[in-house]
ROSE-4610 file (N, C-alpha, C; in Angstrom, 1 decimal, always signed):
// ROSE-4610
residu = [M/M/M/S/S/S/K/K/K/V/V/V/Q/Q/Q/L/L/L/V/V/V/Y/Y/Y/V/V/V/G/G/G/M/M/M/S/S/S/Q/Q/Q/I/I/I/V/V/V/G/G/G/G/G/G/P/P/P/E/E/E/L/L/L/G/G/G/L/L/L/L/L/L/L/L/L/L/L/L/S/S/S/N/N/N/L/L/L/S/S/S/Q/Q/Q/T/T/T/R/R/R/Q/Q/Q/I/I/I/A/A/A/I/I/I/V/V/V/C/C/C/D/D/D/H/H/H/H/H/H/M/M/M/E/E/E/Y/Y/Y/E/E/E/L/L/L/G/G/G/L/L/L/R/R/R/S/S/S/G/G/G/E/E/E/K/K/K/S/S/S/I/I/I/T/T/T/E/E/E/R/R/R/F/F/F/L/L/L/P/P/P/E/E/E/V/V/V/L/L/L/C/C/C/N/N/N/I/I/I/N/N/N/P/P/P/L/L/L/M/M/M/T/T/T/S/S/S/E/E/E/H/H/H/Y/Y/Y/E/E/E/I/I/I/L/L/L/F/F/F/N/N/N/S/S/S/I/I/I/V/V/V/D/D/D/G/G/G/Q/Q/Q/Y/Y/Y/K/K/K/A/A/A/L/L/L/L/L/L/V/V/V/N/N/N/K/K/K/D/D/D/D/D/D/L/L/L/T/T/T/L/L/L/T/T/T/P/P/P/I/I/I/R/R/R/A/A/A/S/S/S/D/D/D/A/A/A/V/V/V/L/L/L/L/L/L/A/A/A/Q/Q/Q/I/I/I/V/V/V/K/K/K/L/L/L/N/N/N/I/I/I/F/F/F/M/M/M/E/E/E/E/E/E/H/H/H/L/L/L/F/F/F/N/N/N/R/R/R/Q/Q/Q/S/S/S/V/V/V/D/D/D/S/S/S/G/G/G/K/K/K/S/S/S/Q/Q/Q/N/N/N/K/K/K/I/I/I/A/A/A/L/L/L/P/P/P/V/V/V/N/N/N/A/A/A/L/L/L/S/S/S/V/V/V/E/E/E/M/M/M/L/L/L/H/H/H/H/H/H/A/A/A/L/L/L/E/E/E/K/K/K/A/A/A/I/I/I/E/E/E/D/D/D/E/E/E/N/N/N/Y/Y/Y/E/E/E/L/L/L/A/A/A/S/S/S/M/M/M/L/L/L/R/R/R/D/D/D/E/E/E/M/M/M/K/K/K/K/K/K/R/R/R/S/S/S/K/K/K/L/L/L/S/S/S]
num = [1/1/1/2/2/2/3/3/3/4/4/4/5/5/5/6/6/6/7/7/7/8/8/8/9/9/9/10/10/10/11/11/11/12/12/12/13/13/13/14/14/14/15/15/15/16/16/16/17/17/17/18/18/18/19/19/19/20/20/20/21/21/21/22/22/22/23/23/23/24/24/24/25/25/25/26/26/26/27/27/27/28/28/28/29/29/29/30/30/30/31/31/31/32/32/32/33/33/33/34/34/34/35/35/35/36/36/36/37/37/37/38/38/38/39/39/39/40/40/40/41/41/41/42/42/42/43/43/43/44/44/44/45/45/45/46/46/46/47/47/47/48/48/48/49/49/49/50/50/50/51/51/51/52/52/52/53/53/53/54/54/54/55/55/55/56/56/56/57/57/57/58/58/58/59/59/59/60/60/60/61/61/61/62/62/62/63/63/63/64/64/64/65/65/65/66/66/66/67/67/67/68/68/68/69/69/69/70/70/70/71/71/71/72/72/72/73/73/73/74/74/74/75/75/75/76/76/76/77/77/77/78/78/78/79/79/79/80/80/80/81/81/81/82/82/82/83/83/83/84/84/84/85/85/85/86/86/86/87/87/87/88/88/88/89/89/89/90/90/90/91/91/91/92/92/92/93/93/93/94/94/94/95/95/95/96/96/96/97/97/97/98/98/98/99/99/99/100/100/100/101/101/101/102/102/102/103/103/103/104/104/104/105/105/105/106/106/106/107/107/107/108/108/108/109/109/109/110/110/110/111/111/111/112/112/112/113/113/113/114/114/114/115/115/115/116/116/116/117/117/117/118/118/118/119/119/119/120/120/120/121/121/121/122/122/122/123/123/123/124/124/124/125/125/125/126/126/126/127/127/127/128/128/128/129/129/129/130/130/130/131/131/131/132/132/132/133/133/133/134/134/134/135/135/135/136/136/136/137/137/137/138/138/138/139/139/139/140/140/140/141/141/141/142/142/142/143/143/143/144/144/144/145/145/145/146/146/146/147/147/147/148/148/148/149/149/149/150/150/150/151/151/151/152/152/152/153/153/153/154/154/154/155/155/155/156/156/156/157/157/157/158/158/158/159/159/159/160/160/160/161/161/161/162/162/162/163/163/163/164/164/164/165/165/165/166/166/166/167/167/167/168/168/168/169/169/169/170/170/170/171/171/171/172/172/172/173/173/173/174/174/174/175/175/175/176/176/176/177/177/177/178/178/178/179/179/179/180/180/180/181/181/181/182/182/182]
x = [-51.0/-50.4/-51.3/-50.3/-50.9/-50.5/-51.4/-51.1/-51.7/-51.3/-51.2/-52.1/-53.2/-54.0/-53.1/-53.0/-52.3/-53.2/-52.9/-53.7/-52.9/-53.2/-52.2/-52.5/-51.3/-51.5/-50.7/-50.1/-49.6/-48.2/-47.8/-46.4/-45.4/-44.1/-43.1/-42.0/-41.3/-40.2/-39.1/-38.0/-36.7/-35.8/-35.3/-34.8/-33.2/-32.9/-31.4/-31.2/-32.1/-32.0/-32.5/-32.5/-33.1/-34.6/-35.3/-36.6/-37.5/-37.5/-38.2/-39.0/-40.0/-40.9/-41.0/-41.8/-42.1/-43.6/-44.1/-45.6/-45.5/-46.0/-46.4/-47.7/-47.4/-48.3/-48.4/-49.4/-49.1/-50.1/-49.9/-51.0/-52.0/-53.2/-54.5/-54.5/-53.4/-53.4/-52.4/-51.8/-50.7/-49.6/-49.1/-48.1/-46.9/-46.9/-45.7/-46.1/-45.2/-45.3/-44.1/-44.5/-43.7/-43.5/-42.4/-42.3/-42.0/-42.8/-42.6/-42.0/-40.8/-40.3/-41.1/-41.3/-42.2/-41.2/-41.6/-41.2/-42.0/-41.6/-42.6/-43.6/-43.7/-45.2/-46.2/-45.8/-46.6/-47.2/-46.2/-46.4/-47.4/-47.3/-48.4/-49.7/-49.6/-50.9/-51.7/-51.1/-51.6/-52.2/-51.4/-51.6/-52.9/-53.2/-54.3/-55.6/-55.6/-56.4/-56.7/-56.0/-56.2/-57.0/-57.3/-58.1/-59.5/-60.4/-61.9/-62.5/-62.1/-63.0/-62.0/-62.4/-61.7/-61.7/-60.7/-60.7/-60.3/-60.4/-59.9/-61.0/-62.1/-63.0/-62.8/-62.3/-62.1/-60.5/-59.7/-58.6/-58.7/-57.5/-57.6/-58.0/-56.9/-57.3/-58.8/-59.3/-60.5/-61.6/-61.4/-62.4/-62.3/-61.1/-61.0/-61.7/-61.3/-62.0/-63.5/-64.1/-65.7/-66.3/-65.5/-66.2/-66.1/-65.4/-65.2/-66.2/-67.2/-68.2/-67.7/-66.8/-66.1/-65.0/-64.4/-63.3/-63.8/-63.8/-64.4/-63.5/-63.8/-63.0/-63.7/-64.8/-65.5/-64.8/-64.3/-63.8/-62.0/-61.5/-59.9/-59.5/-58.2/-57.3/-56.0/-55.2/-53.6/-53.0/-51.7/-51.0/-49.4/-48.9/-47.4/-46.8/-45.9/-45.5/-44.1/-43.3/-41.8/-41.1/-39.8/-39.1/-37.8/-37.6/-36.3/-35.6/-34.4/-33.5/-34.0/-34.7/-35.1/-36.4/-37.3/-38.5/-39.5/-40.6/-41.5/-42.4/-42.6/-43.5/-45.0/-45.7/-47.3/-48.1/-49.1/-50.2/-51.4/-52.1/-53.5/-54.2/-54.9/-55.4/-57.0/-57.4/-58.8/-59.3/-60.1/-60.6/-61.6/-62.3/-63.2/-62.4/-61.3/-60.8/-59.3/-58.9/-57.3/-56.4/-56.6/-55.7/-54.8/-53.4/-52.6/-52.1/-52.2/-51.6/-50.4/-49.2/-48.1/-48.5/-48.2/-48.3/-47.2/-46.9/-45.9/-46.4/-45.4/-45.9/-46.6/-46.1/-46.7/-47.9/-48.1/-49.5/-50.5/-50.1/-50.9/-51.6/-50.8/-51.3/-52.3/-52.0/-52.8/-54.0/-53.9/-55.3/-56.1/-55.6/-56.1/-57.0/-56.3/-56.9/-58.0/-57.9/-59.0/-60.1/-60.1/-61.3/-61.5/-60.8/-61.0/-60.8/-59.6/-59.3/-58.5/-58.8/-58.0/-56.4/-55.5/-53.9/-53.6/-52.9/-52.3/-50.9/-49.9/-48.8/-48.5/-47.9/-47.7/-47.0/-47.5/-47.1/-45.4/-44.8/-43.5/-42.7/-43.1/-42.6/-42.8/-44.0/-44.3/-43.4/-43.4/-42.7/-41.2/-40.6/-39.2/-39.0/-39.7/-39.7/-40.1/-41.4/-41.8/-40.9/-41.3/-40.7/-41.6/-41.4/-42.2/-42.7/-44.1/-44.6/-44.0/-43.8/-43.2/-44.0/-45.3/-45.8/-45.4/-44.4/-43.9/-42.6/-42.0/-40.8/-40.7/-39.8/-39.5/-38.9/-38.4/-37.6/-38.4/-37.9/-38.5/-37.5/-37.3/-36.1/-36.8/-35.7/-36.1/-34.9/-35.7/-34.5/-33.6/-32.5/-31.6/-32.0/-32.5/-33.2/-34.3/-34.8/-36.0/-35.5/-34.2/-33.5/-33.4/-33.3/-33.1/-31.5/-31.0/-29.4/-29.0/-30.0/-29.6/-29.5/-30.5/-30.5/-29.2/-28.9/-27.7/-26.4/-26.3/-25.1/-25.1/-26.4/-26.3/-26.1/-26.7/-26.5/-25.0/-24.4/-23.0/-22.3/-22.4/-21.6/-21.9/-22.9/-23.4/-22.6/-22.8/-22.1/-20.5/-20.0/-18.5/-18.0/-19.1/-18.8/-19.0/-19.8/-20.1/-19.3/-18.3/-17.3/-18.1/-19.1/-19.9/-19.5/-18.3/-17.8/-18.5/-19.1/-19.7/-21.2/-21.7/-22.8/-22.4/-21.2/-20.7/-20.5/-19.7/-19.5/-20.7/-21.7/-23.1/-23.6/-23.6/-24.3/-23.2/-22.2/-21.1/-21.6/-21.7/-22.2/-23.3/-24.5/-25.5/-25.4/-24.7/-24.4/-23.9/-22.7/-22.0/-23.0/-23.7/-24.6/-25.6/-26.2/-27.1/-26.4/-25.1/-24.6/-24.2/-24.0/-23.7/-24.9/-26.2/-27.3/-27.9/-27.3/-27.8/-27.0]
y = [-226.3/-225.0/-224.4/-224.1/-223.5/-222.0/-221.2/-219.8/-219.1/-217.8/-217.1/-215.8/-215.5/-214.2/-212.8/-211.8/-210.8/-209.5/-208.6/-207.4/-206.2/-205.2/-204.0/-203.2/-202.9/-202.1/-200.8/-200.4/-199.2/-199.1/-197.7/-197.4/-197.1/-197.2/-196.5/-196.1/-195.2/-194.7/-195.3/-195.5/-195.9/-194.5/-194.4/-193.3/-193.3/-192.3/-192.3/-192.9/-193.5/-194.4/-193.4/-194.0/-193.4/-193.2/-192.5/-192.2/-193.3/-194.3/-195.5/-195.7/-196.2/-196.6/-198.1/-198.4/-199.9/-200.0/-200.9/-201.1/-202.3/-202.2/-203.2/-204.1/-205.2/-206.3/-207.3/-207.6/-208.5/-209.7/-210.7/-211.8/-211.4/-212.1/-211.8/-211.6/-212.2/-212.1/-211.0/-210.4/-209.4/-209.7/-210.7/-211.4/-211.1/-211.2/-211.3/-210.5/-209.7/-208.9/-209.2/-208.6/-208.4/-207.0/-206.7/-205.1/-205.3/-204.6/-204.7/-203.2/-203.3/-202.0/-201.3/-199.9/-199.2/-197.8/-197.2/-195.9/-194.9/-193.7/-192.6/-192.3/-192.5/-192.6/-193.4/-194.7/-195.4/-195.0/-194.5/-193.9/-193.0/-192.1/-191.2/-191.6/-192.7/-193.1/-193.8/-194.6/-195.2/-194.2/-193.1/-192.2/-191.3/-191.3/-190.7/-191.3/-192.9/-193.6/-194.1/-193.4/-193.8/-192.7/-191.7/-190.8/-191.2/-190.5/-190.8/-190.3/-189.2/-188.7/-189.0/-189.9/-190.5/-189.4/-189.0/-187.9/-188.7/-189.9/-190.9/-191.3/-191.3/-192.2/-191.8/-190.8/-190.7/-190.9/-191.4/-192.0/-193.0/-193.3/-194.6/-195.9/-196.2/-197.7/-197.8/-196.7/-196.7/-196.8/-196.2/-196.2/-197.6/-198.1/-199.6/-200.4/-200.4/-201.5/-201.3/-200.1/-199.8/-200.4/-200.2/-200.7/-202.3/-203.0/-204.3/-205.0/-205.1/-205.7/-206.7/-207.6/-208.9/-208.7/-207.4/-207.0/-206.8/-207.9/-208.0/-209.3/-209.4/-210.3/-211.7/-211.8/-213.0/-213.7/-212.9/-213.3/-213.4/-212.3/-212.2/-211.9/-212.3/-212.4/-212.0/-211.4/-211.2/-212.4/-212.8/-214.0/-213.7/-213.4/-213.3/-214.7/-215.0/-216.5/-216.7/-215.7/-216.0/-214.4/-214.6/-213.2/-213.3/-212.5/-212.5/-211.5/-211.4/-210.1/-209.1/-209.3/-208.5/-208.0/-208.5/-208.1/-209.1/-209.0/-209.9/-210.1/-211.3/-211.4/-211.8/-211.0/-211.3/-211.4/-212.1/-212.5/-212.0/-211.7/-211.4/-212.8/-213.5/-214.6/-214.3/-214.9/-214.9/-216.5/-216.3/-217.4/-218.2/-217.6/-218.4/-219.2/-218.9/-219.6/-220.1/-219.5/-219.8/-219.2/-218.1/-217.7/-216.8/-216.6/-215.8/-214.7/-213.5/-212.3/-211.7/-211.7/-211.1/-209.5/-209.1/-207.8/-207.2/-206.1/-205.6/-205.6/-206.1/-206.3/-204.9/-204.0/-202.5/-202.2/-202.5/-202.3/-203.3/-204.7/-205.6/-205.0/-204.4/-204.0/-202.9/-201.9/-200.5/-201.2/-202.2/-202.9/-203.3/-204.0/-204.8/-203.8/-202.6/-201.5/-200.8/-200.7/-200.0/-201.0/-202.2/-203.1/-204.0/-203.8/-204.7/-206.2/-206.4/-208.0/-208.5/-209.7/-210.4/-210.6/-210.6/-210.8/-212.0/-212.7/-214.1/-214.1/-214.9/-215.0/-216.7/-217.2/-218.6/-218.8/-219.8/-220.0/-220.2/-220.9/-221.2/-219.9/-219.3/-217.7/-216.9/-216.9/-215.9/-216.4/-217.6/-218.1/-217.8/-217.7/-217.5/-215.7/-215.1/-213.6/-212.8/-213.3/-212.3/-212.5/-211.2/-210.9/-210.5/-210.6/-210.3/-208.8/-208.7/-207.4/-206.2/-206.5/-205.7/-204.3/-204.3/-203.1/-201.8/-202.0/-200.8/-200.5/-201.1/-201.0/-199.7/-199.0/-198.0/-198.4/-199.6/-200.1/-201.5/-201.6/-202.7/-203.7/-204.8/-205.7/-206.1/-206.3/-206.8/-207.9/-209.1/-210.0/-209.5/-209.8/-209.3/-209.6/-210.8/-211.1/-210.2/-209.5/-208.4/-207.2/-206.9/-205.6/-205.7/-204.6/-204.5/-204.2/-204.5/-204.1/-202.8/-201.6/-200.4/-200.4/-200.8/-200.9/-201.6/-202.7/-203.5/-202.7/-201.9/-201.0/-200.1/-199.4/-198.2/-198.8/-200.0/-200.7/-200.9/-201.6/-201.9/-200.6/-199.6/-198.4/-198.1/-198.1/-197.5/-198.8/-199.8/-200.8/-200.7/-200.4/-200.0/-198.7/-197.7/-196.5/-196.7/-197.5/-197.7/-198.7/-199.4/-200.3/-201.7/-201.8/-203.0/-204.1/-204.9/-205.4/-207.0/-207.4/-208.6/-208.5/-207.3/-207.0/-206.7/-206.0/-205.7/-207.1/-208.0/-209.2/-209.8/-210.0/-210.6/-209.9/-208.7/-207.9/-208.0/-208.1/-208.5/-209.7/-210.7/-212.0/-212.2/-211.6/-211.4/-211.0/-209.8/-209.2/-210.1/-210.7/-211.7/-212.9/-213.2/-214.5/-213.9/-212.9/-212.2/-212.1/-211.7/-211.5/-212.6/-213.7/-215.2/-215.4/-215.1/-215.7/-214.9/-213.6/-212.9/-213.3]
z = [-133.7/-133.4/-132.1/-131.1/-130.0/-130.1/-129.7/-129.6/-128.3/-128.2/-127.0/-127.4/-127.0/-127.3/-126.6/-127.4/-126.8/-126.9/-125.9/-126.3/-126.3/-127.0/-127.0/-125.8/-125.3/-123.7/-124.0/-124.9/-125.3/-126.0/-125.9/-126.5/-125.4/-125.8/-125.1/-126.1/-125.7/-126.6/-126.0/-127.0/-126.8/-126.4/-125.1/-124.7/-125.1/-125.8/-126.4/-127.6/-128.0/-129.4/-130.5/-131.6/-132.8/-132.7/-133.6/-133.4/-133.7/-132.8/-132.7/-131.5/-131.6/-130.3/-130.2/-129.1/-128.9/-128.8/-129.4/-129.3/-128.2/-127.2/-126.0/-126.2/-126.2/-126.1/-125.2/-124.3/-123.2/-123.4/-122.6/-122.6/-122.0/-121.9/-121.2/-119.7/-119.1/-117.8/-117.4/-118.3/-118.4/-117.4/-117.5/-116.6/-117.5/-118.9/-119.7/-120.9/-121.6/-122.6/-123.5/-124.9/-125.8/-126.5/-127.1/-127.6/-129.1/-129.9/-131.2/-131.6/-132.4/-132.8/-133.8/-133.7/-134.6/-135.1/-136.1/-136.4/-135.6/-135.8/-135.2/-136.0/-137.2/-138.0/-137.3/-136.9/-136.4/-135.2/-134.2/-133.0/-133.1/-134.1/-134.2/-134.7/-135.7/-136.1/-135.0/-134.2/-133.1/-131.9/-131.8/-131.1/-131.2/-132.5/-133.1/-132.8/-132.6/-132.3/-131.1/-130.0/-128.7/-128.0/-128.5/-127.8/-127.7/-126.8/-126.8/-128.1/-128.6/-130.0/-131.2/-132.0/-133.1/-134.1/-134.7/-135.8/-137.2/-137.0/-138.3/-139.0/-138.8/-139.4/-141.3/-141.5/-142.9/-143.7/-142.6/-142.7/-143.7/-144.6/-145.3/-144.7/-143.6/-143.0/-142.8/-142.0/-141.7/-142.8/-143.7/-144.8/-145.5/-145.7/-146.5/-145.6/-144.1/-143.2/-143.4/-143.3/-143.4/-144.8/-145.9/-147.0/-147.2/-146.4/-146.4/-145.2/-145.5/-144.3/-143.6/-144.3/-143.6/-142.8/-142.8/-142.0/-140.7/-140.0/-138.5/-137.7/-136.6/-135.9/-135.9/-136.5/-136.8/-138.2/-139.0/-140.1/-140.1/-139.3/-139.6/-138.1/-138.1/-136.8/-137.3/-136.4/-136.6/-136.0/-136.4/-136.1/-136.2/-135.1/-135.1/-135.0/-136.2/-136.2/-136.3/-136.4/-136.4/-136.1/-135.9/-135.9/-136.7/-137.8/-138.5/-138.4/-138.2/-138.4/-137.6/-136.4/-135.4/-135.8/-136.5/-136.9/-137.0/-136.1/-136.1/-137.4/-137.7/-138.9/-138.3/-139.2/-138.7/-140.1/-139.6/-140.8/-140.6/-141.4/-141.5/-142.0/-140.9/-141.2/-141.5/-142.5/-143.0/-142.4/-141.4/-140.8/-141.6/-142.7/-143.4/-144.4/-145.1/-146.1/-145.7/-144.5/-144.0/-144.8/-145.5/-146.5/-145.4/-145.8/-144.9/-145.6/-145.3/-146.0/-145.1/-145.3/-144.6/-144.4/-143.4/-143.1/-142.0/-142.0/-141.4/-140.0/-139.0/-137.4/-136.9/-137.1/-136.6/-137.2/-138.5/-139.3/-138.8/-138.6/-137.9/-136.9/-135.5/-134.4/-134.7/-135.7/-136.1/-136.6/-137.5/-138.1/-136.9/-136.1/-134.8/-134.1/-134.0/-133.0/-133.8/-135.1/-135.9/-135.9/-136.3/-136.5/-135.3/-134.3/-133.0/-133.4/-134.2/-134.4/-133.2/-133.0/-132.1/-132.4/-131.6/-131.9/-131.2/-132.1/-131.3/-131.6/-130.8/-131.3/-130.9/-131.7/-131.5/-130.2/-129.4/-128.2/-128.0/-128.7/-128.6/-128.7/-129.5/-130.0/-128.8/-128.2/-127.3/-125.8/-125.6/-124.6/-124.7/-125.9/-126.2/-126.0/-126.6/-126.8/-125.6/-124.7/-124.0/-122.6/-121.8/-120.6/-119.4/-118.3/-117.4/-117.3/-117.3/-117.4/-116.5/-115.2/-114.1/-114.4/-114.0/-114.2/-113.4/-112.4/-111.6/-112.3/-113.3/-113.7/-114.9/-114.9/-116.1/-117.2/-117.1/-118.2/-118.8/-120.1/-120.7/-121.4/-121.1/-121.5/-123.1/-123.7/-125.4/-125.7/-126.2/-126.6/-127.6/-127.9/-128.6/-129.9/-130.5/-131.7/-131.9/-131.2/-131.5/-131.7/-131.8/-132.2/-133.6/-134.5/-135.9/-135.9/-136.9/-137.2/-136.6/-137.1/-136.6/-135.2/-134.5/-133.0/-132.3/-132.9/-132.6/-132.6/-133.7/-133.8/-132.7/-132.6/-131.5/-130.1/-129.8/-128.4/-128.5/-129.4/-129.1/-129.0/-129.6/-129.6/-128.1/-127.6/-126.2/-125.2/-125.4/-124.4/-124.4/-125.6/-125.7/-124.9/-125.1/-124.3/-122.8/-122.4/-121.0/-120.5/-121.2/-120.8/-120.4/-121.0/-120.7/-121.7/-121.7/-122.7/-122.8/-121.9/-121.9/-122.9/-122.7/-123.5/-125.0/-125.0/-126.4/-127.1/-126.5/-127.1/-127.6/-126.8/-127.0/-128.4/-128.3/-129.4/-130.9/-130.6/-131.7/-132.2/-131.4/-131.9/-132.6/-132.2/-133.0/-134.2/-134.3/-135.5/-136.4/-136.2/-136.8/-137.3/-136.6/-136.7/-137.9/-137.9/-138.8/-140.1/-140.3/-141.2/-142.2/-141.5/-142.0/-142.6/-142.1/-142.6/-143.9/-144.1/-145.4/-146.6]
């Protein structure tokens, strides 16, 4: 299995959408990126940890990581290995015994930030899901399969409102495809 190393580059908000944000991860050369949907609570948690002075040393994630001396990049890494129903699937990989522990994608990014773990994505998934970084752009493209059902509904309503029927048709098709899989 080939994998691509990712780095956390920041957050963005979804303008005009529900209270959701995007966690932006790019490849090491920062030419391509992916966006992981997160709720406003995760935006807040990551925001607390992005300042120079950390006030989080007594918060539960930091305490649990501190009491486990093996929770380091020498022993663990994060791996994004699939996307299902608009949600990236992440694993906490124990590099010593190769055990895989499923973890919510946004929590995986938070854990990686706290403990300085390396983040990887399977190469075929990265190639399919990533978009050009476009450092000067104010918009971020998201693959349709990276949208939650709620976001698909919201985008469909907006596409119909804007009379963008081609986009509305594509969104409707994705929603039908997912309902058949359920």
